[in-house]
N, C-alpha and C positions, 0 to 999 in steps of 0.2 A: 473534740473534748476541749472545753474552755477552762483554763486554769488561771486563777487570779492569785498572784503572789504578793503578800504584804511583807516587805523587808523592813523589819523593825529596828535595824541597826542604823545609828546616825552616821556610820562610815559608808553607807550606801554600797556600791559595788566592791569596796575594799573590805567589807565585813568578813571576818573569819567564817562565820556561819554560812555566808552566801557561797563559799566554796563548796560546802556540803550540799546546799540547795541546788546549785547549778549542776552538780553531778547527778543528783536525784532527777532533775528535770531532763537531763540528757538521756537517762535511762527510760524515763517515760516516753520520750520521743523515739527511742529505739523500738519500743513496743507498738506504738501507734502514733499517727500524726497528732500534734498538739498545737493548740492556740493559746500561747502563754503571754500574759500581761503582768509586768512587774511594777508595783508601786513602792517607791521609796517613801515611807510614811513621813520621814523627817521633812520632806519637801512639800507636804500638803498642809493646807490651812484647816486645822481641825480644832475647833473650840472644845473646851472641857464641858462635859455634861453637867448641868447644874441641878439635876434632879427635879425639874418642874413637872415631868411626866406628861407634858402637853402632847408629845408625839404619840404616846400610848393611848391617848383619849381621842385624837382627831384623825386617825387613819394613817399615821406615820409621818406627819409633817413636824419638823423641829423648828423652833423659832430662830435658831442660829442659821445664818446665811453664809455657809462656807463650803469647802470641798466635799463634805460628807454626803450631801445629797447625791452627787454624781457617783460617789463610791458605793452607796447603797444600791444604786441602779446596776453598777457593775457586779456587785455581789449576786444580785438576783438573776443576772444573765450568765452566771458562771456555773460550771459543773463541779469544780474543785476549788476550795479556798486553802491556800498554803501559807501558813504563818511561819516566817523564818526570822529568828532573832537570837541574839546572845543573851545569856542569863544575866539579869541585873537585879541584885538584891533578892535573889531566889524567885524572880518573876520576870515579866517582860518589860522592856524599856518604856518610859512614860508616854512617848508619842503613840506607840502601838496600843498601850492600855487605853489611851484617850479614844482611839479609833474603836476599840472593842466596846467601850462604854457607850459610844454613840451609835451602836447597832440596836439600841433600845427601841427605835421605831419599828423594828421588825416584829415586835411582840405587842401585846395589848395588856391593859391593866388586869383583865380577867385571868384567873389562874385555875389550874386543874391538878389533881393528884396523879402522879405517874410513879407507880411503885411506892416507895416509902418517902418520896419527896414531892414538893409542889413546884410547878413550872408555870410561867406566863404562857397563855395561849397565843400562838403565832397569828399574825395578821394575814398570813398567806401560807401556802404549803412550801416547805423547804426540803421535802423528801429527796429531791434530786441532788442536793448538795452533799459533797464529801469533804472532809476536813483533814488537813495534814499539819502537824506541828513539827518543825525542825529547829532544834535548839542546841547551841554549842556553849561551852563554858571553859574557863581557864583553869579550873581545878583538875587534879590528876585523875579523879574518878567521879562516879555518879552518886556515891553514898551520901545521904543527908544533904542533897544538893539540888537536884531537879524536882524533887517530890512536890513542892508547892506549885510550881509552874504546870506540872503534869496534872495535878488535881484540879487546878483552875480550868485547864483546857478540857478535861473530861466532863466537868460540870457545865461548862459553857456549850459544849457540843457533845451531848450524851451518846449519840449514835454516829456511825459512819466515820469514826475518827481513827487516824493512824499517827503515832507519835515516835519520833526519832530523836534521841538525845545523845550527844557526842562530847565526852570530856576531852581535855587537851586541845581544844579547837584552835588556839593561836598558832599551833604548828602548821596549819594549812596556809598561813601567810609567810612561812619561813622557808625559803628555797632550799636551805641546807637540810631540811627535814623531809625532802621529797622521797627518800628511800622508804619511809614509812607512810607518808601521807598519800602517795600515788596509789599504792595497793588498797588503802582504805577508801579512797574515792572510787576506785573500781568496784568495790563491794557496794558502795552507796548507789552507784549507777545501776548495778544489778538489782538492788532493792527497788529502784524506780521502775525498772522493767517488770518486776514481779507485781508491783502495786497496780500497774495498769492491766497486766495480763490476768491476774488472779484476784485483784481487789484486796490483797493482803501481802504481807512479807513473811517469809518462812522464819520460824523462831530461831533456828541456828544462825541464819544470816543476820537477823536483828541483834542477836547476842554478840556476834563478831563486830558489827558496826559500832555498837554502843560501849565496847570495852576500850580501855586505854591502849594507845598505840605503842607506847614504850612503858617500861616499868614506872610505877607511880613515884618511887623515891628518886629515880633518875630524872624524871620530868621536873619534880619539885626542886632538885638540885640545880638544874639548868636555869629554871626561872629565877631562883634566888640569887644565882650568880650574876644575873643581868640587871638586878635592881640596885 
């Protein structure tokens, strides 16, 4: 099983969200051998898409000569694409959004109706791919918070997607919070095991993972005292 991880945080390995992702990956490895490659997107040369649509008309070749060509090859050679990122302005960090925009060559200009929406027809079959979104944020809860990022991910990858959102994620980088973060990371590891074993994560486990680790008002008070 080949898993390609896009770490969208500019903090690279020190990302709060990568603590969550590493636990999930460890659980995946517990269930079955994994071939994992992590890309720190901030370190890649990825030009912004300029909307010329040349790539969608000529079989997938973009006029930009940057790292995206190799990344597209890695995408096509993978089984799972895991997008790990902190919430920025209710969405993904700009470098990761630039990468997502530049996956345009995987589709064609032609479109087809799927249910009540239209989609570009793919230039190849991507049925083998599964998609995971792991997103953390610094707010105390998930309400009126993750919804735009979740909606974008579901529209970008309408099938075979799994989404994990975790509030209070800066606590994973705080050693003094280990009393609550270690048990949460164990739950996330279990989720990784379930994902590989069953292709899904039990609803009660997902609810436990995505809930606040400490009371919302207590977390807000701690954060406010540090600013």
